[in-house]
A tleap script that builds the chain and sets N, CA, C and O, in Angstrom:
source leaprc.protein.ff14SB
mol = sequence {
  NMET LYS ARG LEU ILE MET THR ALA LEU LEU
  VAL GLY ALA ALA MET THR PRO ALA LEU ALA
  ALA ASP GLN TYR THR VAL VAL LYS ASP THR
  VAL GLY ASN CYS SER ALA VAL VAL ALA SER
  PRO GLY GLY TYR PRO GLY MET GLN VAL LEU
  SER ASP LYS ASN TYR SER SER LEU GLU GLU
  ALA ASN LYS SER LEU ASP SER VAL LYS ASP
  CYS ASN GLY LEU VAL CARG
}
set mol.1.N position { 71.318 -17.217 14.692 }
set mol.1.CA position { 69.990 -17.363 15.248 }
set mol.1.C position { 69.062 -16.256 14.738 }
set mol.1.O position { 67.891 -16.492 14.441 }
set mol.2.N position { 69.615 -15.046 14.644 }
set mol.2.CA position { 68.831 -13.926 14.153 }
set mol.2.C position { 68.390 -14.165 12.700 }
set mol.2.O position { 67.266 -13.829 12.328 }
set mol.3.N position { 69.272 -14.741 11.890 }
set mol.3.CA position { 68.957 -15.039 10.496 }
set mol.3.C position { 67.836 -16.073 10.401 }
set mol.3.O position { 66.956 -15.962 9.547 }
set mol.4.N position { 67.869 -17.053 11.258 }
set mol.4.CA position { 66.856 -18.102 11.255 }
set mol.4.C position { 65.478 -17.528 11.596 }
set mol.4.O position { 64.482 -17.880 10.963 }
set mol.5.N position { 65.425 -16.664 12.575 }
set mol.5.CA position { 64.161 -16.044 12.965 }
set mol.5.C position { 63.637 -15.150 11.846 }
set mol.5.O position { 62.444 -15.182 11.544 }
set mol.6.N position { 64.489 -14.367 11.235 }
set mol.6.CA position { 64.083 -13.495 10.140 }
set mol.6.C position { 63.581 -14.309 8.946 }
set mol.6.O position { 62.588 -13.950 8.313 }
set mol.7.N position { 64.270 -15.397 8.648 }
set mol.7.CA position { 63.850 -16.269 7.542 }
set mol.7.C position { 62.482 -16.867 7.826 }
set mol.7.O position { 61.630 -16.911 6.938 }
set mol.8.N position { 62.262 -17.325 9.048 }
set mol.8.CA position { 60.970 -17.912 9.422 }
set mol.8.C position { 59.856 -16.870 9.307 }
set mol.8.O position { 58.763 -17.193 8.843 }
set mol.9.N position { 60.110 -15.645 9.716 }
set mol.9.CA position { 59.108 -14.583 9.610 }
set mol.9.C position { 58.788 -14.254 8.155 }
set mol.9.O position { 57.623 -14.056 7.809 }
set mol.10.N position { 59.799 -14.195 7.311 }
set mol.10.CA position { 59.581 -13.902 5.898 }
set mol.10.C position { 58.796 -15.018 5.204 }
set mol.10.O position { 57.912 -14.743 4.393 }
set mol.11.N position { 59.114 -16.262 5.517 }
set mol.11.CA position { 58.394 -17.391 4.934 }
set mol.11.C position { 56.940 -17.371 5.402 }
set mol.11.O position { 56.028 -17.601 4.607 }
set mol.12.N position { 56.725 -17.103 6.668 }
set mol.12.CA position { 55.361 -17.021 7.194 }
set mol.12.C position { 54.558 -15.917 6.539 }
set mol.12.O position { 53.382 -16.104 6.227 }
set mol.13.N position { 55.177 -14.776 6.328 }
set mol.13.CA position { 54.490 -13.657 5.678 }
set mol.13.C position { 54.177 -13.976 4.217 }
set mol.13.O position { 53.137 -13.563 3.704 }
set mol.14.N position { 55.050 -14.692 3.555 }
set mol.14.CA position { 54.824 -15.041 2.151 }
set mol.14.C position { 53.720 -16.082 2.002 }
set mol.14.O position { 53.038 -16.107 0.978 }
set mol.15.N position { 53.534 -16.927 2.984 }
set mol.15.CA position { 52.539 -17.994 2.907 }
set mol.15.C position { 51.140 -17.538 3.310 }
set mol.15.O position { 50.165 -18.207 2.969 }
set mol.16.N position { 51.014 -16.446 4.011 }
set mol.16.CA position { 49.713 -16.011 4.516 }
set mol.16.C position { 48.666 -15.843 3.414 }
set mol.16.O position { 47.548 -16.323 3.602 }
set mol.17.N position { 48.946 -15.193 2.270 }
set mol.17.CA position { 47.921 -15.085 1.232 }
set mol.17.C position { 47.521 -16.450 0.658 }
set mol.17.O position { 46.372 -16.633 0.254 }
set mol.18.N position { 48.436 -17.390 0.619 }
set mol.18.CA position { 48.118 -18.710 0.079 }
set mol.18.C position { 47.171 -19.471 0.996 }
set mol.18.O position { 46.471 -20.373 0.535 }
set mol.19.N position { 47.132 -19.136 2.264 }
set mol.19.CA position { 46.278 -19.823 3.215 }
set mol.19.C position { 44.879 -19.217 3.285 }
set mol.19.O position { 44.000 -19.772 3.944 }
set mol.20.N position { 44.667 -18.111 2.630 }
set mol.20.CA position { 43.357 -17.460 2.663 }
set mol.20.C position { 42.336 -18.327 1.940 }
set mol.20.O position { 42.641 -18.929 0.911 }
set mol.21.N position { 41.138 -18.388 2.476 }
set mol.21.CA position { 40.083 -19.201 1.876 }
set mol.21.C position { 39.552 -18.521 0.621 }
set mol.21.O position { 39.342 -17.308 0.603 }
set mol.22.N position { 39.336 -19.308 -0.423 }
set mol.22.CA position { 38.785 -18.765 -1.660 }
set mol.22.C position { 37.300 -18.482 -1.497 }
set mol.22.O position { 36.601 -19.168 -0.751 }
set mol.23.N position { 36.839 -17.485 -2.190 }
set mol.23.CA position { 35.424 -17.153 -2.283 }
set mol.23.C position { 35.028 -17.350 -3.740 }
set mol.23.O position { 35.830 -17.097 -4.639 }
set mol.24.N position { 33.808 -17.796 -3.980 }
set mol.24.CA position { 33.344 -18.083 -5.326 }
set mol.24.C position { 32.135 -17.215 -5.660 }
set mol.24.O position { 31.373 -16.822 -4.777 }
set mol.25.N position { 31.972 -16.925 -6.948 }
set mol.25.CA position { 30.834 -16.160 -7.424 }
set mol.25.C position { 30.321 -16.787 -8.716 }
set mol.25.O position { 30.983 -17.651 -9.292 }
set mol.26.N position { 29.164 -16.365 -9.166 }
set mol.26.CA position { 28.547 -16.916 -10.371 }
set mol.26.C position { 28.604 -15.855 -11.467 }
set mol.26.O position { 28.210 -14.708 -11.253 }
set mol.27.N position { 29.099 -16.249 -12.649 }
set mol.27.CA position { 29.245 -15.311 -13.770 }
set mol.27.C position { 28.650 -15.899 -15.046 }
set mol.27.O position { 28.484 -17.112 -15.176 }
set mol.28.N position { 28.332 -15.000 -15.991 }
set mol.28.CA position { 27.902 -15.413 -17.332 }
set mol.28.C position { 28.955 -14.929 -18.314 }
set mol.28.O position { 29.341 -13.761 -18.288 }
set mol.29.N position { 29.426 -15.830 -19.188 }
set mol.29.CA position { 30.460 -15.456 -20.142 }
set mol.29.C position { 29.859 -14.782 -21.373 }
set mol.29.O position { 28.657 -14.523 -21.422 }
set mol.30.N position { 30.690 -14.503 -22.353 }
set mol.30.CA position { 30.275 -13.716 -23.513 }
set mol.30.C position { 29.300 -14.445 -24.435 }
set mol.30.O position { 28.614 -13.800 -25.228 }
set mol.31.N position { 29.223 -15.773 -24.347 }
set mol.31.CA position { 28.288 -16.524 -25.194 }
set mol.31.C position { 27.051 -16.977 -24.426 }
set mol.31.O position { 26.194 -17.665 -24.981 }
set mol.32.N position { 26.952 -16.595 -23.144 }
set mol.32.CA position { 25.756 -16.882 -22.365 }
set mol.32.C position { 25.836 -18.076 -21.446 }
set mol.32.O position { 24.845 -18.418 -20.802 }
set mol.33.N position { 26.996 -18.729 -21.363 }
set mol.33.CA position { 27.149 -19.848 -20.438 }
set mol.33.C position { 27.450 -19.332 -19.040 }
set mol.33.O position { 28.196 -18.366 -18.879 }
set mol.34.N position { 26.874 -19.973 -18.031 }
set mol.34.CA position { 27.077 -19.561 -16.646 }
set mol.34.C position { 27.965 -20.566 -15.928 }
set mol.34.O position { 27.920 -21.764 -16.209 }
set mol.35.N position { 28.771 -20.067 -15.000 }
set mol.35.CA position { 29.648 -20.935 -14.231 }
set mol.35.C position { 30.011 -20.282 -12.910 }
set mol.35.O position { 29.832 -19.079 -12.716 }
set mol.36.N position { 30.524 -21.103 -12.011 }
set mol.36.CA position { 31.023 -20.627 -10.725 }
set mol.36.C position { 32.535 -20.474 -10.847 }
set mol.36.O position { 33.222 -21.377 -11.326 }
set mol.37.N position { 33.046 -19.326 -10.410 }
set mol.37.CA position { 34.478 -19.036 -10.511 }
set mol.37.C position { 34.972 -18.442 -9.197 }
set mol.37.O position { 34.185 -17.993 -8.364 }
set mol.38.N position { 36.283 -18.449 -9.031 }
set mol.38.CA position { 36.873 -17.811 -7.861 }
set mol.38.C position { 36.637 -16.310 -7.964 }
set mol.38.O position { 36.938 -15.699 -8.989 }
set mol.39.N position { 36.102 -15.722 -6.909 }
set mol.39.CA position { 35.784 -14.290 -6.909 }
set mol.39.C position { 37.062 -13.475 -7.051 }
set mol.39.O position { 38.068 -13.758 -6.402 }
set mol.40.N position { 37.009 -12.476 -7.895 }
set mol.40.CA position { 38.158 -11.609 -8.139 }
set mol.40.C position { 37.760 -10.166 -7.889 }
set mol.40.O position { 36.752 -9.700 -8.421 }
set mol.41.N position { 38.546 -9.445 -7.077 }
set mol.41.CA position { 38.196 -8.048 -6.823 }
set mol.41.C position { 38.233 -7.192 -8.082 }
set mol.41.O position { 37.537 -6.179 -8.155 }
set mol.42.N position { 39.019 -7.573 -9.063 }
set mol.42.CA position { 39.115 -6.820 -10.300 }
set mol.42.C position { 38.038 -7.169 -11.303 }
set mol.42.O position { 37.931 -6.523 -12.345 }
set mol.43.N position { 37.235 -8.185 -11.007 }
set mol.43.CA position { 36.190 -8.608 -11.926 }
set mol.43.C position { 36.743 -9.462 -13.048 }
set mol.43.O position { 37.908 -9.862 -13.027 }
set mol.44.N position { 35.907 -9.736 -14.019 }
set mol.44.CA position { 36.283 -10.558 -15.162 }
set mol.44.C position { 35.888 -9.822 -16.432 }
set mol.44.O position { 34.698 -9.663 -16.701 }
set mol.45.N position { 36.863 -9.366 -17.223 }
set mol.45.CA position { 36.549 -8.622 -18.447 }
set mol.45.C position { 35.675 -9.452 -19.391 }
set mol.45.O position { 35.991 -10.604 -19.689 }
set mol.46.N position { 34.598 -8.868 -19.847 }
set mol.46.CA position { 33.711 -9.538 -20.780 }
set mol.46.C position { 32.694 -10.446 -20.132 }
set mol.46.O position { 31.831 -10.987 -20.824 }
set mol.47.N position { 32.766 -10.633 -18.823 }
set mol.47.CA position { 31.816 -11.496 -18.132 }
set mol.47.C position { 30.917 -10.667 -17.226 }
set mol.47.O position { 31.321 -9.633 -16.693 }
set mol.48.N position { 29.704 -11.141 -17.070 }
set mol.48.CA position { 28.731 -10.459 -16.222 }
set mol.48.C position { 28.598 -11.233 -14.914 }
set mol.48.O position { 28.276 -12.421 -14.925 }
set mol.49.N position { 28.843 -10.570 -13.792 }
set mol.49.CA position { 28.642 -11.189 -12.483 }
set mol.49.C position { 27.144 -11.219 -12.212 }
set mol.49.O position { 26.480 -10.185 -12.272 }
set mol.50.N position { 26.610 -12.404 -11.914 }
set mol.50.CA position { 25.172 -12.570 -11.784 }
set mol.50.C position { 24.659 -12.381 -10.366 }
set mol.50.O position { 23.453 -12.241 -10.158 }
set mol.51.N position { 25.555 -12.376 -9.393 }
set mol.51.CA position { 25.111 -12.262 -8.004 }
set mol.51.C position { 26.135 -11.474 -7.205 }
set mol.51.O position { 27.341 -11.590 -7.425 }
set mol.52.N position { 25.637 -10.674 -6.277 }
set mol.52.CA position { 26.544 -9.962 -5.377 }
set mol.52.C position { 27.048 -10.872 -4.267 }
set mol.52.O position { 27.983 -10.525 -3.545 }
set mol.53.N position { 26.428 -12.028 -4.136 }
set mol.53.CA position { 26.778 -12.948 -3.055 }
set mol.53.C position { 28.026 -13.750 -3.420 }
set mol.53.O position { 28.163 -14.226 -4.547 }
set mol.54.N position { 28.926 -13.893 -2.461 }
set mol.54.CA position { 30.077 -14.775 -2.611 }
set mol.54.C position { 29.820 -16.033 -1.808 }
set mol.54.O position { 29.261 -15.974 -0.713 }
set mol.55.N position { 30.225 -17.162 -2.344 }
set mol.55.CA position { 30.022 -18.459 -1.711 }
set mol.55.C position { 31.344 -18.967 -1.159 }
set mol.55.O position { 32.405 -18.705 -1.726 }
set mol.56.N position { 31.275 -19.691 -0.054 }
set mol.56.CA position { 32.498 -20.155 0.602 }
set mol.56.C position { 33.046 -21.434 -0.008 }
set mol.56.O position { 34.201 -21.781 0.236 }
set mol.57.N position { 32.238 -22.150 -0.803 }
set mol.57.CA position { 32.737 -23.373 -1.434 }
set mol.57.C position { 32.260 -23.426 -2.883 }
set mol.57.O position { 31.248 -22.826 -3.246 }
set mol.58.N position { 33.003 -24.148 -3.688 }
set mol.58.CA position { 32.655 -24.306 -5.092 }
set mol.58.C position { 31.348 -25.084 -5.230 }
set mol.58.O position { 30.548 -24.790 -6.119 }
set mol.59.N position { 31.122 -26.062 -4.370 }
set mol.59.CA position { 29.892 -26.851 -4.409 }
set mol.59.C position { 28.666 -25.966 -4.165 }
set mol.59.O position { 27.649 -26.099 -4.845 }
set mol.60.N position { 28.774 -25.072 -3.199 }
set mol.60.CA position { 27.674 -24.151 -2.877 }
set mol.60.C position { 27.386 -23.228 -4.068 }
set mol.60.O position { 26.228 -22.981 -4.401 }
set mol.61.N position { 28.440 -22.728 -4.698 }
set mol.61.CA position { 28.265 -21.849 -5.859 }
set mol.61.C position { 27.650 -22.617 -7.032 }
set mol.61.O position { 26.799 -22.085 -7.744 }
set mol.62.N position { 28.077 -23.860 -7.234 }
set mol.62.CA position { 27.493 -24.669 -8.308 }
set mol.62.C position { 26.018 -24.961 -8.056 }
set mol.62.O position { 25.230 -24.991 -9.002 }
set mol.63.N position { 25.633 -25.176 -6.808 }
set mol.63.CA position { 24.220 -25.397 -6.490 }
set mol.63.C position { 23.385 -24.164 -6.828 }
set mol.63.O position { 22.244 -24.282 -7.273 }
set mol.64.N position { 23.961 -22.986 -6.615 }
set mol.64.CA position { 23.223 -21.756 -6.910 }
set mol.64.C position { 23.006 -21.579 -8.411 }
set mol.64.O position { 22.109 -20.840 -8.818 }
set mol.65.N position { 23.809 -22.242 -9.240 }
set mol.65.CA position { 23.630 -22.151 -10.693 }
set mol.65.C position { 22.273 -22.701 -11.127 }
set mol.65.O position { 21.727 -22.272 -12.143 }
set mol.66.N position { 21.726 -23.646 -10.363 }
set mol.66.CA position { 20.441 -24.240 -10.718 }
set mol.66.C position { 19.309 -23.218 -10.710 }
set mol.66.O position { 18.315 -23.394 -11.415 }
set mol.67.N position { 19.444 -22.159 -9.925 }
set mol.67.CA position { 18.380 -21.156 -9.838 }
set mol.67.C position { 18.552 -20.015 -10.853 }
set mol.67.O position { 17.680 -19.151 -10.950 }
set mol.68.N position { 19.641 -19.996 -11.598 }
set mol.68.CA position { 19.879 -18.951 -12.588 }
set mol.68.C position { 19.084 -19.293 -13.843 }
set mol.68.O position { 19.223 -20.391 -14.382 }
set mol.69.N position { 18.260 -18.373 -14.310 }
set mol.69.CA position { 17.351 -18.631 -15.425 }
set mol.69.C position { 17.868 -18.158 -16.777 }
set mol.69.O position { 17.437 -18.675 -17.807 }
set mol.70.N position { 18.771 -17.202 -16.801 }
set mol.70.CA position { 19.130 -16.519 -18.044 }
set mol.70.C position { 20.449 -17.033 -18.633 }
set mol.70.O position { 21.299 -16.242 -19.042 }
set mol.71.N position { 20.615 -18.370 -18.673 }
set mol.71.CA position { 21.869 -18.946 -19.183 }
set mol.71.C position { 21.589 -19.839 -20.384 }
set mol.71.O position { 20.573 -20.533 -20.426 }
set mol.72.N position { 22.497 -19.820 -21.363 }
set mol.72.CA position { 22.398 -20.749 -22.494 }
set mol.72.C position { 22.809 -22.144 -22.067 }
set mol.72.O position { 22.278 -23.133 -22.571 }
set mol.73.N position { 23.759 -22.230 -21.133 }
set mol.73.CA position { 24.257 -23.512 -20.635 }
set mol.73.C position { 24.964 -23.299 -19.315 }
set mol.73.O position { 25.277 -22.170 -18.937 }
set mol.74.N position { 25.212 -24.396 -18.616 }
set mol.74.CA position { 25.921 -24.340 -17.346 }
set mol.74.C position { 27.263 -25.046 -17.488 }
set mol.74.O position { 27.338 -26.151 -18.024 }
set mol.75.N position { 28.307 -24.410 -17.010 }
set mol.75.CA position { 29.642 -24.991 -17.023 }
set mol.75.C position { 30.035 -25.272 -15.597 }
set mol.75.O position { 30.172 -24.356 -14.787 }
set mol.76.N position { 30.219 -26.558 -15.286 }
set mol.76.CA position { 30.563 -26.929 -13.911 }
set mol.76.C position { 31.897 -27.595 -13.859 }
set mol.76.O position { 32.354 -27.979 -12.782 }
savepdb mol mol.pdb
quit
């Protein structure tokens, strides 16, 4: 019984990060195309983050791309 409880706790702890909601941000890549991507605390090498705001859904982040003026193209 003790093993079963310990196993359940370990599985629950391992699944917790997978259940976290993704946050999205808007970036410009090295050739000037803009897109919405999953926000990363480490950033994206070679890409410029265009907004400090994080969006709760990909659709919301894609809508914000329409207001970005300094892009060669939009990648959705």
